C-alpha positions in Angstrom: -5.5 21.1 27.9 -8.7 21.6 25.8 -7.9 18.8 23.3 -7.3 16.2 26.0 -10.7 17.0 27.6 -12.5 16.7 24.3 -12.0 13.0 24.2 -11.9 12.9 20.4 -8.2 12.1 20.1 -7.2 8.8 18.6 -4.5 6.8 20.2 -2.6 5.6 17.1 -0.3 3.4 19.2 -3.2 1.2 20.2 -5.0 1.2 16.9 -4.9 -1.7 14.4 -3.2 -0.2 11.3 -5.2 -2.4 8.9 -8.4 -0.5 10.0 -6.8 2.9 9.4 -8.2 4.7 6.3 -4.8 6.1 5.4 -3.2 2.7 5.5 -5.9 1.2 3.3 -5.6 4.2 0.9 -1.9 3.5 0.6 -2.5 -0.2 -0.2 -5.1 0.8 -2.8 -2.7 3.2 -4.4 -0.1 0.5 -4.7 -2.6 -1.8 -6.4 -3.4 1.0 -8.9 0.3 1.4 -9.4 0.7 -2.3 -10.2 -2.2 -2.2 -12.6 -0.9 1.0 -14.3 2.6 -0.5 -14.6 1.3 -3.7 -16.2 -0.9 -1.7 -18.5 2.0 0.5 -19.6 4.2 -2.6 -20.1 1.4 -4.3 -22.1 0.7 -1.3 -24.3 4.4 -0.7 -24.9 4.9 -4.3 -25.9 1.9 -4.8 -28.2 0.8 -1.4 -29.3 3.8 0.9 -29.3 7.2 -0.4 -30.5 8.9 0.9 -27.3 11.0 -1.5 -25.3 12.0 1.3 -22.9 8.4 2.0 -21.9 7.8 -1.8 -21.5 10.7 -2.0 -19.2 9.6 1.1 -17.2 6.1 -0.4 -16.8 7.5 -3.7 -15.6 9.7 -1.9 -13.2 6.8 0.3 -11.9 4.7 -2.8 -11.4 7.5 -4.7 -9.7 8.2 -1.9 -7.2 4.5 -1.6 -6.6 4.3 -5.3 -5.8 7.2 -5.1 -3.4 5.8 -2.1 -1.6 2.3 -3.6 -1.4 3.7 -6.8 0.2 5.9 -4.7 2.5 3.0 -2.7 3.8 0.9 -5.8 4.2 3.6 -7.4 6.3 4.1 -4.2 8.3 0.4 -4.0 9.0 0.1 -7.6 10.1 3.1 -7.2 12.4 1.7 -4.1 14.0 -1.7 -5.6 14.3 -0.1 -8.6 16.0 1.2 -6.4 18.8 -2.3 -5.2 19.5 -4.3 -8.4 19.3 -2.4 -11.2 20.9 -4.7 -14.0 19.7 -4.1 -13.3 15.9 -1.1 -13.8 13.9 
C-alpha cells in the first residue's frame, strides 16, 4: 500500500479533537452564528419594526449556543479518552 508507507496519514482515532482545525473551525462558525443571530435580533427590535425577524435572530442565536456547547462537551469527552490525566 503506497499510502501506508508514506507515513503521512493521520490517525484520527488517537488525535485530540480540540486540536483539529476542522473542529476549531466549526466552533468559530457557531460563535459567528451566535453573534449574527444577536445582531439580527437587535436590529429587528430597535431599527426595523419586525418582531418576526427579532424572533428568528433570537432562535438562530439560541441554536448556535446549544450547538457550541454541545461540540465543546463532545470535544472534552473525546479528549478525555486520549489523555487520561485531564478531565
